[in-house]
Every structure is written in C-alpha cells, then in structure tokens.
N, C-alpha and C positions, 0 to 999 in steps of 0.2 A: 812249633814250626810255622812260618808264615806261608800264605798262599803262593808268594813268589818263590820261595824255597821249594815248594812242591812242584811248581813249573820247571825249576831248574833241574829237579830230580827226574822229572818225567821225559824225559826226552826219548766230515765227515761230514693255470689254464682258465680261461674264461669259459662260462656256460653260454651257448648260442641258443636264443629262443626264436623260433620261427612264428611270424604272424599269420593269422588265417581269418576268413571272413566270419567263421562261426566259432564261439568259444569251445575250447576243448579241455578235458581234464588234464592237469599237469601230472607227469609221471612221478610215481613214488620211488624213493631211493631203493635200489636193488643191490644185493651183494655182488662183489666181483666173482665171476664163476670160478669155482675151485674144483680141483680134482676129487671125485667121489671117493671117500675112504671108508671102507667097511669098518664098523665099530669092533675094536678088538681090545679095547681097555678093560681093566677090572672094576671101574667105577671110582677109583680114587686117583687123583692127579698127584704124582709123586715127582718132585723136583730135585735134581741133583746138582750140586754146585762144584765146579773145578776152578777155584779161585786161588791166587797166590798168598799163601800164609807163610811160606818160606822161599828163599832164594833172592834174586837181584831185584825183583819188583814187589817184594812182600810188603812194602810200605803202602801200596794201594789196595791190598787185599782186605784188611778189616773193615773199612768203609763199605766195600762191596758186599761182605757178609752181612753187615748190619742193614744194608739196603734191602737184601732178600728177606731178612727177618721182618722188617716193618712192612714190606709189601705183602708178605704171606699173612701177616696179621691182618692187614686191610682187606685182603681177599676173604679170609675166613670170618671176619666180623660182618661181612656183606652176605654171609650165607655159604661161602665156600664154592666148589665147583662141582656141579651135578649132584648137589644136595650133601656133599661130603667135604670135611675140611681138607685143605692141601697139606700134604706132608713134605718135608724137606730132608735131604741127607747131605751133609756137608763134607767135602773132601778137599784136600790141599792139592793144587796142581803142581806145586814146585816151579822150577824154571827149566830152561832148556838144558842145563848141565846135569840135571837129574833124570832118572827114570821113573819117578814118582807118578807121573801122569798116567801111564798105562795101567799101573797097579790100582790107582785111585778108581779109574774108569771101570775096571773090572769089578771093583767092590760096589760101585753104583749099579751096574748091571745085575749083580747079585740081589740087590735091594729092590729091584724092579722099577727103577726111575723111568719116567716117560720123556722127560726133556732135561737138558743140561744147561745150566747158566754158566758161561765161561767158554774157553779160557780167556785170560786177559791180554794174551800176546798171540800175534799171528803165527809165530813159529810153533807154539804149542797147538794152536788150532789146526796147522797142517798135519801134525802128528795125530790128533784126535779124530778128525772128520772120517777117514776110511773106517776106523773102528765103529763110530757112531752110525755110519750108513749101514754097515753089516748088522748092527744090533737094532735097526729102526728106531733110533733115538734121535729126536730133534735137537740141535744145538743153537743156542742164542748167545752170541758174545756181546758184551757190553763195552769191549775195548780193543778188540782185534781189528786193525784198520787197513793191513795190506790188501790191496785190490786182488791180488793173485790168490787169496785164500778162498774166495767165493768162485772157484772154478766151475765150469759147466758140468763136469763129471759128478759134482756134489751138490747140484741144485736140488732143492727139496730137502736138504739136511741142514744146511748152514744158513743162519740168519744173523743180523747184527742190528743193534739199537743205536749205533754210532756211525757217522758218515765214514766211508772208505777214504783212504788218504788222497786218491787222485781227485776226489770231489773238491779239494781245496783249490785245485787249479782253476775250476770254472768260477768259484766264488771270488778268488783274487782278480781274475781277469775282468769279471763284471764290475767289480768295485773300481778297478782302474779305469774302465770305459766310462763309468759314471763320473770319475774325477777328470776326464778329458784326455787321458793318455791315448797315444796313437800307436806306440811301438814298445816292445818288451824284449829284454834279453833273459835268457834262461840259463841257470847254472845248475846242474843235477848230477846224479850219480850213474855210473855206466853200468848199471844192473837192471833186473827186471822192474824193480820198484821205480827206479829213475825213468825207465823207458815208458811205463805206464803213466807217470805224471807228464812226461814230455808230450804224449799223445793227447792227453786231456787238455794241456795248454794249447797245443796247435789247434784242436777243435774249438776251444772257446775263443781263441784269437780270430778264427775264421767266422764264427757267428757274430763276433762284435765288430768285424770289418777292421781289425788292427793287424799290425805287422810284428813278425818275430824277426828281430834284428840279428840276433846270434844265438846259438846254443853251445855251451861248453860243459865239459865233464870234469868233475873234481874227484881225485882219488889221492891216496897217500903219496903218490910220486909226482903230483901236479906242481909245475912251477907257478905259484900263485901270482907272482909279479907279471908274468907273461900273460896269464889268464885274465888278470884285471886289465892289462893294456888292450887285449883283444875286445872285452866287453865294453870298456869305456870308449874306445875309438869309434864304436858304432853309434854313440850318442843316443841310447835308448831313453825313452821317458821313465821307464821303470825297470828294475832288476829283480827277478825272483830267484831266491837262493833255495832250492829244493835239495839240499844236501843232508847227509846222515849224521846222526849223533856221534857216530863212531869216528867221524872226521872233525872232532871239536877243535883241535889245534889248527887244522887247515881252514876251518871256517873263520876262526878268529883272525888268522893272517889274511885270508881273502877280503874279509870286510874292511880291514885296515887298508890293504892295497887298492881296493876299489875307491875308497874315499880319498886316498892319496892321488888317485888318477882324475878326480874331480866328480865322481858320482856322489851326489848328496845323499845324506842318511834318509831323508824323506823319500827318495827314490828306491830304497831297499824294502823288499818284502821277503819275510822269513816264513817257513812252514813249520808244521808240528815237529818235524825231525830235527830242527835246530833252533827253535824258539827257546831261549834259555836266559838265565841271568848272566850277563857278561861284566858286571860291575868289578869284578876282581881280575879280568883277563884282558880287557882292551882299555885304551886311553879314555880317560874321563870325557863325558859328553859325545863320544865318537858316534854312538848309535841314537842319540836323541833325535826323535821324530821318525825313526824307522818303525815299520809297521809289520805285523805278522798275524798268523792265525794259528789256532790250537783247537782240536776237537775236544769235546767235553763240555756239558753244560754248566753254567754257573749254578752254584749251590746256595739257595737262599737260607735265611736265618731259620725259618720254621723246619726245613728239612735237616738242618744242622742239629737243632734241638732234638728231633725225633732220632736221628742216628746216634747221637750221644746218649739217649736213653737205653739203646741197645748196647753201646760200647762207650763208656764215659772216657776212655783213654784215647779215643780217635784224635789224630792230628791231621791226616789227609782226608779229604772228602771227594777226590777225583773219581769220576766214573759211577758214583752213587746214583745219580739220576737215571743214568743208562741202565743200570743193574735193576732198579726198581721197575722201570718200564718193561724190561725183559720178562720179569715174573708176570706182570699184569698182562702183557700180550699173550703169554703162554696160557694163562687162565682164561682169558677171552676167547682164544682159539679153541680151547677144549669145550667152552660153553657152546660156541657156534657150531662145532662139530658134533655136539652131544656125545662126545667120546674123548677119553683122556689118553688115548694111545699116542705114541710119538708120531706115527704116520699121519693121524688125523690132525694133530696140532700143527704139523708142518704144512698140511694142506690148507689150513684155515688161518694161518698167521697173517698173511697179506690182507685177508679180508677183515681182520680186527681193527685195521687203522686205515680204511679207504672207503670212500664213496657213501658213508653213512651219516647219521646224525652225530655231530661232535659230542664228546663226553670226555671228562678229565679224571675219572676215577673208575675202578672196577664196579663199585656199587652204582655209580650214575650210569654207566654202560649197560648194566643189567636192567635198570629202570627203563632205559631206551628200548631195549630189546623186548619189553613187555608189550610195546605198541608199534614198534618199527622193525623192519626186517634187517637193518644194517646199522652199524656204529662206525664211528671214526675216532678212535682213542687218541687224544691229545695228551701226550706224556709230560712228565716232569722235565724231560730233555727237550721238549719242543714237538713239532709235527713229526710223525713218524711213518709217514707213507713208504711202504716197501715196494720194490720192483719185482720182476719175476725171478731174480736170482737171490732175492732176500736182502739186497742192500737198500739202506735208507737213501731216498731220493728227494725228500722234502724235510729238511732239517736245518740246523744252525751250527755255525762255528763261533768260537770266541774270537773277537777282533781286539788286538793288542797294539799299543804304541809304546815305544821305548821312551823312558825318562832320561833326565840329565845324568842319572846314576848308571845308565845303561841297563836298566831293569824293565822288563815288559810289564805293562800295566793294562789290565782289561778295560776297554773303553766302549765296548758294544758287541754287537754280533753281525755276522754275514750269513745270508741264506745260501744254501747249496742248490735250491731250486732253480731250474732253468726259467728264463724269462717266458 
C-alpha cells in the first residue's frame, strides 16, 4: 500500500533580557509549576493501550502498537522508570459500532494500568474519558483530533500528542498571509466541529489583518452550484474547504463547481477531513496545485525499519511517531513526579516538554535531569509543548500539494505555533 493510499484511507516567544549596570547571574531553567500529587503508585509504571485492531480504522492500529513496543524497549533499555521496567497491557479498542472499548478498559483497570495510550478516534475518546477520570487514569491519544474532546470538565485527564483539528485553521491562515493573501472564503460543516474551525479561522484572520469574504455550510442537501456561485462571486484570494469525509460526493462536486466558477486550484486549501486521493473521482488535472494539510508527522526510514522489526507485515505507519512520543512523555512525567500513579503522570505531563533543556530521547532526558531541573522533550513528531488542557500548541502539520493526477503529495510542513 502506498503512502498516498494510506492518506486516502484516513480521512494538529522570544526571550526578553533586561540590561543593568552590574552583572547579574542568569536564571536557571525551572519547571512549570504543577499541581502537587501525593505519590500513590506501586513503583511500576504500567501502560495500557486502547488501539484499533478491529473495526473501520484497524489499518492504523498495528503501527501504533509497534510504536508502543519500541518506545517501551527504549525506556527500559535506559533503566526504566523509578528503577523498574515499564510494563504494557495491550487491548483492542474496536470502533464506534462495537462495545469493545468499555470491556477492554475494565480489563486494563483490573491489571492496574496507570496511563492509557489511545484511543485513536475522538468518538471513542469521548466514551472513554469519563471512565478514565473516575478511575484516576491518565489518557494520552496519539490520533484523536476533535477539539471538543478536551472539554473543561476533563482537564487533567486527557492529553494528546497530535494537534487538535482547529489548529489547522491558524496554520493555513498564517501561510496564506505569508503568501500575500488578503481575504478568505470558508466552507465548513454545520456541526460543533465546523463551528470550532470557523471560530479558529476568524481569530487567525483577525490576528493577520485579513478579511473573511464569506462563510458557507455544506451538507447532504446543499445545492453545490449555488454555494460555488456565492463563494466565487466574493472573489476571495483563497478558499478553505473544511468539510467532512462523510461528504465525499459533495466535496468532489463542490470542487468541480468552484473551479467552473473561476476559482483556481491554487486558491483551494483542504483540511485533514477531506484531503484525499481524488484521482479516480474528479476530472484529470482539476486539483493540480491545490494545497492542504494533514496531521501526523512524516515517518523517516529509520523509524520504518524499527517498526517493521516489531511487525514485518506493516503497511501503514501513520500516527506511529505520535504514539512513540506518548509513551516517552508518560515515562518522563512519572520520573518528574517520582511516582507512577495516573494522577501524578497527569500532573507532570505538561512539564515533560516545556521550559527545560531540550532532549530527544528518554535516555537523553534522564541525563539532563541529572544536572538540570527541567527538560523539554523534542519528540519524533516534533515539538510537543502542551497547554493547560493537554493540547499540543507547538507542533507541525504535513503540507501537501496536489499533482496533475489529483493526488496529494507531501511537500513540507506548517507550524501550528502562534507567531
């Protein structure tokens, strides 16, 4: 299976120094203040996984499991956590059509896990989080991107190593501003996900001094010709299509209608919800030059080799870097807390990747902590600074451009960090 096929199937400050007349010692890095958590662990960090090994997204599960395996091996080869090897309990999350998730979670609780890596979808995360909160188990998802998942009521329980979907809005608008665009039209969905994206677009446009020419909603009953006329008549410099994968037929019809109305392919931007291989569904060369973004770090050859050592049959590698980083962050948080309990891990996760000395592996971070009070883990998926609700605020998105065959090709990255 090619990487493009995987894409089609898948459908996230400057330091100010003040001068003075006499020399003064420079401040040493200090950890971000964290809630004090009373040690309640048993001395062994146990990681549970809830990753899809069956159901409609099972094709991404094996690489994520392999990433957990190699991350745990790396942590244990560096001495483990609190002097003990990390243990892992694997379970299948299934998909939203099954009730496997709740049963699997109960089994993980019985096994005494402290942190869960997964689930891979936002819908399953919504089902899991109340249960995890009640059990004092931290949850780190490498793939759940819906912004509504990290609700205020569940702060301190849910974290992720992948940018939330609405972070794509700011990254796209900043890139458009850098390209000289002054106005944008937005097509989105009329649900909570679409509204969240709209708010992010509006905020980003305001920061960049750009104009929102129009905002339209697409659903199964939309007259795409009329919508395309409305968008094109405003003559925006760019059109962002933040529509869902469930609207595949409408997406294709709208793209064709927009270009028929004079919108150039180069003016189109797609998001992770609709970036796909359109080679078999739209007219040849129709999308050539269109751009889009997709969450999920690129997987280099070294990581592919290591993943295949765990599972030689792997075809997809998506979300493997984010999964690896989730394990390392959990281990570092336990080290910083000097406790393996879920509550302590949750309290120190943000500190594991902020304000300290940069380090790029668990072992290297331990070496830093021998002499320094704080670390800043730089993961396989890029910078991993987390905010107070557990969302990545300094990370990268894949930047894609469509070829003459109407296929997206990765051409670089966009930062989600604010200017």
